A tleap script that builds the chain and sets N, CA, C and O, in Angstrom:
source leaprc.protein.ff14SB
mol = sequence {
  NGLY PRO ASP VAL LEU VAL VAL THR LEU SER
  VAL ALA GLY ALA ILE LEU LEU LEU GLY LEU
  VAL ALA ILE LEU LEU TRP LYS LEU LEU ILE
  THR ILE HIE ASP HIE ARG GLU PHE ALA LYS
  PHE GLU GLU GLU LYS ALA ARG ALA LYS TRP
  GLU ALA VAL ARG LEU THR SER ARG LEU TYR
  GLY ALA ASN PRO THR THR SER CCYS
}
set mol.1.N position { 0.818 -1.203 -0.004 }
set mol.1.CA position { -0.008 -0.014 0.006 }
set mol.1.C position { 0.865 1.257 -0.015 }
set mol.1.O position { 2.094 1.195 -0.043 }
set mol.2.N position { 0.212 2.343 -0.001 }
set mol.2.CA position { 0.964 3.621 -0.015 }
set mol.2.C position { 1.748 3.818 1.308 }
set mol.2.O position { 1.327 3.385 2.381 }
set mol.3.N position { 2.830 4.448 1.179 }
set mol.3.CA position { 3.705 4.695 2.304 }
set mol.3.C position { 2.985 5.675 3.241 }
set mol.3.O position { 2.474 6.704 2.797 }
set mol.4.N position { 2.949 5.346 4.537 }
set mol.4.CA position { 2.267 6.178 5.548 }
set mol.4.C position { 2.913 7.581 5.615 }
set mol.4.O position { 2.220 8.587 5.770 }
set mol.5.N position { 4.248 7.623 5.496 }
set mol.5.CA position { 4.934 8.928 5.558 }
set mol.5.C position { 4.500 9.860 4.414 }
set mol.5.O position { 4.275 11.055 4.606 }
set mol.6.N position { 4.395 9.277 3.244 }
set mol.6.CA position { 4.031 10.065 2.061 }
set mol.6.C position { 2.617 10.614 2.236 }
set mol.6.O position { 2.368 11.788 1.962 }
set mol.7.N position { 1.714 9.792 2.680 }
set mol.7.CA position { 0.322 10.214 2.885 }
set mol.7.C position { 0.264 11.306 3.957 }
set mol.7.O position { -0.396 12.331 3.785 }
set mol.8.N position { 0.982 11.061 5.086 }
set mol.8.CA position { 0.964 12.044 6.181 }
set mol.8.C position { 1.522 13.397 5.712 }
set mol.8.O position { 0.915 14.437 5.964 }
set mol.9.N position { 2.670 13.383 5.035 }
set mol.9.CA position { 3.269 14.621 4.568 }
set mol.9.C position { 2.402 15.305 3.504 }
set mol.9.O position { 2.353 16.534 3.459 }
set mol.10.N position { 1.731 14.552 2.664 }
set mol.10.CA position { 0.849 15.112 1.664 }
set mol.10.C position { -0.342 15.821 2.304 }
set mol.10.O position { -0.703 16.927 1.901 }
set mol.11.N position { -0.941 15.186 3.291 }
set mol.11.CA position { -2.075 15.769 3.987 }
set mol.11.C position { -1.625 17.042 4.752 }
set mol.11.O position { -2.302 18.070 4.729 }
set mol.12.N position { -0.482 16.937 5.413 }
set mol.12.CA position { 0.023 18.104 6.154 }
set mol.12.C position { 0.347 19.270 5.218 }
set mol.12.O position { 0.076 20.428 5.536 }
set mol.13.N position { 0.927 18.951 4.069 }
set mol.13.CA position { 1.252 19.978 3.111 }
set mol.13.C position { -0.012 20.631 2.533 }
set mol.13.O position { -0.057 21.846 2.338 }
set mol.14.N position { -1.021 19.821 2.266 }
set mol.14.CA position { -2.275 20.352 1.763 }
set mol.14.C position { -2.925 21.260 2.746 }
set mol.14.O position { -3.443 22.311 2.367 }
set mol.15.N position { -2.916 20.888 4.020 }
set mol.15.CA position { -3.497 21.715 5.054 }
set mol.15.C position { -2.738 23.035 5.204 }
set mol.15.O position { -3.343 24.095 5.361 }
set mol.16.N position { -1.438 22.958 5.156 }
set mol.16.CA position { -0.623 24.180 5.253 }
set mol.16.C position { -0.853 25.082 4.053 }
set mol.16.O position { -0.929 26.302 4.202 }
set mol.17.N position { -0.965 24.504 2.870 }
set mol.17.CA position { -1.230 25.283 1.647 }
set mol.17.C position { -2.586 25.955 1.722 }
set mol.17.O position { -2.712 27.136 1.399 }
set mol.18.N position { -3.592 25.223 2.139 }
set mol.18.CA position { -4.928 25.805 2.261 }
set mol.18.C position { -4.949 26.922 3.303 }
set mol.18.O position { -5.625 27.932 3.109 }
set mol.19.N position { -4.219 26.754 4.404 }
set mol.19.CA position { -4.136 27.796 5.415 }
set mol.19.C position { -3.470 29.058 4.882 }
set mol.19.O position { -3.906 30.177 5.152 }
set mol.20.N position { -2.405 28.847 4.121 }
set mol.20.CA position { -1.687 29.999 3.535 }
set mol.20.C position { -2.574 30.747 2.549 }
set mol.20.O position { -2.613 31.977 2.550 }
set mol.21.N position { -3.288 30.000 1.707 }
set mol.21.CA position { -4.186 30.600 0.742 }
set mol.21.C position { -5.293 31.385 1.456 }
set mol.21.O position { -5.673 32.476 1.029 }
set mol.22.N position { -5.806 30.802 2.559 }
set mol.22.CA position { -6.859 31.499 3.322 }
set mol.22.C position { -6.324 32.809 3.952 }
set mol.22.O position { -7.002 33.837 3.936 }
set mol.23.N position { -5.141 32.749 4.484 }
set mol.23.CA position { -4.518 33.963 5.051 }
set mol.23.C position { -4.294 35.028 3.995 }
set mol.23.O position { -4.585 36.200 4.231 }
set mol.24.N position { -3.781 34.642 2.836 }
set mol.24.CA position { -3.527 35.627 1.780 }
set mol.24.C position { -4.849 36.207 1.271 }
set mol.24.O position { -4.931 37.405 0.999 }
set mol.25.N position { -5.875 35.379 1.141 }
set mol.25.CA position { -7.195 35.880 0.701 }
set mol.25.C position { -7.760 36.850 1.729 }
set mol.25.O position { -8.294 37.894 1.354 }
set mol.26.N position { -7.656 36.530 3.021 }
set mol.26.CA position { -8.139 37.402 4.084 }
set mol.26.C position { -7.394 38.733 4.010 }
set mol.26.O position { -8.016 39.792 4.094 }
set mol.27.N position { -6.059 38.692 3.853 }
set mol.27.CA position { -5.247 39.902 3.765 }
set mol.27.C position { -5.682 40.754 2.603 }
set mol.27.O position { -5.765 41.975 2.731 }
set mol.28.N position { -5.965 40.133 1.457 }
set mol.28.CA position { -6.413 40.838 0.257 }
set mol.28.C position { -7.734 41.547 0.508 }
set mol.28.O position { -7.890 42.710 0.136 }
set mol.29.N position { -8.700 40.854 1.141 }
set mol.29.CA position { -9.979 41.406 1.401 }
set mol.29.C position { -9.887 42.581 2.390 }
set mol.29.O position { -10.558 43.599 2.221 }
set mol.30.N position { -9.058 42.423 3.410 }
set mol.30.CA position { -8.870 43.481 4.415 }
set mol.30.C position { -8.244 44.735 3.762 }
set mol.30.O position { -8.643 45.865 4.044 }
set mol.31.N position { -7.235 44.492 2.866 }
set mol.31.CA position { -6.611 45.613 2.179 }
set mol.31.C position { -7.570 46.378 1.309 }
set mol.31.O position { -7.589 47.609 1.332 }
set mol.32.N position { -8.378 45.658 0.533 }
set mol.32.CA position { -9.396 46.304 -0.285 }
set mol.32.C position { -10.365 47.122 0.565 }
set mol.32.O position { -10.691 48.260 0.229 }
set mol.33.N position { -10.822 46.528 1.671 }
set mol.33.CA position { -11.733 47.221 2.549 }
set mol.33.C position { -11.130 48.476 3.127 }
set mol.33.O position { -11.788 49.513 3.214 }
set mol.34.N position { -9.846 48.380 3.533 }
set mol.34.CA position { -9.156 49.513 4.131 }
set mol.34.C position { -8.979 50.648 3.125 }
set mol.34.O position { -9.113 51.820 3.473 }
set mol.35.N position { -8.674 50.288 1.857 }
set mol.35.CA position { -8.536 51.310 0.841 }
set mol.35.C position { -9.849 52.036 0.621 }
set mol.35.O position { -9.869 53.260 0.486 }
set mol.36.N position { -10.935 51.299 0.585 }
set mol.36.CA position { -12.273 51.933 0.427 }
set mol.36.C position { -12.602 52.842 1.579 }
set mol.36.O position { -13.084 53.957 1.377 }
set mol.37.N position { -12.347 52.378 2.796 }
set mol.37.CA position { -12.621 53.178 3.969 }
set mol.37.C position { -11.773 54.468 3.986 }
set mol.37.O position { -12.254 55.545 4.336 }
set mol.38.N position { -10.506 54.318 3.598 }
set mol.38.CA position { -9.621 55.500 3.605 }
set mol.38.C position { -10.048 56.499 2.548 }
set mol.38.O position { -9.994 57.707 2.780 }
set mol.39.N position { -10.466 56.022 1.410 }
set mol.39.CA position { -10.982 56.936 0.345 }
set mol.39.C position { -12.248 57.662 0.811 }
set mol.39.O position { -12.422 58.848 0.531 }
set mol.40.N position { -13.129 56.952 1.521 }
set mol.40.CA position { -14.315 57.585 2.047 }
set mol.40.C position { -13.925 58.625 3.096 }
set mol.40.O position { -14.504 59.710 3.145 }
set mol.41.N position { -12.952 58.296 3.926 }
set mol.41.CA position { -12.494 59.220 4.962 }
set mol.41.C position { -11.905 60.489 4.297 }
set mol.41.O position { -12.211 61.606 4.716 }
set mol.42.N position { -11.072 60.312 3.277 }
set mol.42.CA position { -10.489 61.479 2.616 }
set mol.42.C position { -11.574 62.352 1.971 }
set mol.42.O position { -11.500 63.580 2.020 }
set mol.43.N position { -12.563 61.718 1.376 }
set mol.43.CA position { -13.658 62.480 0.768 }
set mol.43.C position { -14.438 63.268 1.839 }
set mol.43.O position { -14.791 64.425 1.608 }
set mol.44.N position { -14.703 62.670 2.980 }
set mol.44.CA position { -15.443 63.313 4.061 }
set mol.44.C position { -14.533 64.476 4.622 }
set mol.44.O position { -15.045 65.551 4.936 }
set mol.45.N position { -13.243 64.259 4.738 }
set mol.45.CA position { -12.354 65.268 5.227 }
set mol.45.C position { -12.370 66.479 4.320 }
set mol.45.O position { -12.461 67.616 4.782 }
set mol.46.N position { -12.281 66.226 3.027 }
set mol.46.CA position { -12.282 67.319 2.024 }
set mol.46.C position { -13.628 68.066 2.087 }
set mol.46.O position { -13.668 69.294 2.024 }
set mol.47.N position { -14.722 67.307 2.213 }
set mol.47.CA position { -16.036 67.952 2.283 }
set mol.47.C position { -16.170 68.801 3.562 }
set mol.47.O position { -16.765 69.879 3.532 }
set mol.48.N position { -15.623 68.316 4.665 }
set mol.48.CA position { -15.692 69.048 5.928 }
set mol.48.C position { -14.840 70.337 5.798 }
set mol.48.O position { -15.232 71.381 6.318 }
set mol.49.N position { -13.715 70.273 5.128 }
set mol.49.CA position { -12.865 71.455 4.953 }
set mol.49.C position { -13.606 72.523 4.157 }
set mol.49.O position { -13.622 73.693 4.541 }
set mol.50.N position { -14.206 72.124 3.069 }
set mol.50.CA position { -14.916 73.137 2.264 }
set mol.50.C position { -16.177 73.632 2.968 }
set mol.50.O position { -16.590 74.774 2.765 }
set mol.51.N position { -16.787 72.792 3.784 }
set mol.51.CA position { -17.928 73.244 4.591 }
set mol.51.C position { -17.450 74.316 5.579 }
set mol.51.O position { -18.127 75.321 5.796 }
set mol.52.N position { -16.289 74.089 6.163 }
set mol.52.CA position { -15.714 75.082 7.106 }
set mol.52.C position { -15.371 76.371 6.396 }
set mol.52.O position { -15.588 77.453 6.940 }
set mol.53.N position { -14.831 76.275 5.176 }
set mol.53.CA position { -14.536 77.471 4.393 }
set mol.53.C position { -15.804 78.249 4.090 }
set mol.53.O position { -15.836 79.475 4.199 }
set mol.54.N position { -16.859 77.520 3.704 }
set mol.54.CA position { -18.122 78.168 3.369 }
set mol.54.C position { -18.712 78.868 4.614 }
set mol.54.O position { -19.186 80.002 4.538 }
set mol.55.N position { -18.671 78.173 5.741 }
set mol.55.CA position { -19.218 78.798 6.968 }
set mol.55.C position { -18.398 80.001 7.407 }
set mol.55.O position { -18.961 80.990 7.875 }
set mol.56.N position { -17.063 79.935 7.265 }
set mol.56.CA position { -16.233 81.045 7.595 }
set mol.56.C position { -16.486 82.211 6.683 }
set mol.56.O position { -16.528 83.357 7.131 }
set mol.57.N position { -16.656 81.934 5.400 }
set mol.57.CA position { -16.927 83.006 4.446 }
set mol.57.C position { -18.281 83.674 4.796 }
set mol.57.O position { -18.415 84.896 4.750 }
set mol.58.N position { -19.244 82.858 5.135 }
set mol.58.CA position { -20.554 83.433 5.486 }
set mol.58.C position { -20.428 84.251 6.789 }
set mol.58.O position { -21.031 85.316 6.916 }
set mol.59.N position { -19.661 83.756 7.728 }
set mol.59.CA position { -19.485 84.419 9.007 }
set mol.59.C position { -18.894 85.818 8.849 }
set mol.59.O position { -19.324 86.764 9.509 }
set mol.60.N position { -17.881 85.937 7.946 }
set mol.60.CA position { -17.218 87.203 7.763 }
set mol.60.C position { -17.822 88.030 6.597 }
set mol.60.O position { -17.295 89.083 6.238 }
set mol.61.N position { -18.916 87.540 6.027 }
set mol.61.CA position { -19.600 88.309 5.014 }
set mol.61.C position { -18.942 88.325 3.659 }
set mol.61.O position { -19.309 89.146 2.818 }
set mol.62.N position { -17.972 87.440 3.405 }
set mol.62.CA position { -17.338 87.414 2.082 }
set mol.62.C position { -18.178 86.551 1.147 }
set mol.62.O position { -18.874 85.639 1.594 }
set mol.63.N position { -18.114 86.829 -0.095 }
set mol.63.CA position { -18.808 86.005 -1.092 }
set mol.63.C position { -17.907 84.829 -1.416 }
set mol.63.O position { -16.814 85.026 -1.947 }
set mol.64.N position { -18.337 83.598 -1.108 }
set mol.64.CA position { -17.438 82.450 -1.315 }
set mol.64.C position { -17.056 82.232 -2.769 }
set mol.64.O position { -16.046 81.584 -3.043 }
set mol.65.N position { -17.835 82.755 -3.709 }
set mol.65.CA position { -17.457 82.532 -5.115 }
set mol.65.C position { -16.375 83.478 -5.555 }
set mol.65.O position { -15.699 83.209 -6.548 }
set mol.66.N position { -16.179 84.593 -4.846 }
set mol.66.CA position { -15.116 85.545 -5.249 }
set mol.66.C position { -13.985 85.590 -4.262 }
set mol.66.O position { -12.987 86.264 -4.517 }
set mol.67.N position { -14.092 84.899 -3.135 }
set mol.67.CA position { -13.051 84.987 -2.122 }
set mol.67.C position { -11.889 84.053 -2.386 }
set mol.67.O position { -10.894 84.108 -1.663 }
set mol.68.N position { -11.977 83.179 -3.412 }
set mol.68.CA position { -10.896 82.224 -3.712 }
set mol.68.C position { -9.835 82.898 -4.371 }
set mol.68.O position { -8.827 82.278 -4.712 }
savepdb mol mol.pdb
quit
């Protein structure tokens, strides 16, 4: 029959390979999610900045279309 050592090492190698693939897939998904969250954060930060500029312009009576 098949050698017990060969079967054991084959099974162990397959398990390790599947674990490595799972970790890499998880890392890829987390990286994609983080990039999306960071882009959303940057967009909100820029929107908040321009909202602050608009409020400041209104506070001091300047026309925001000509104060740039």
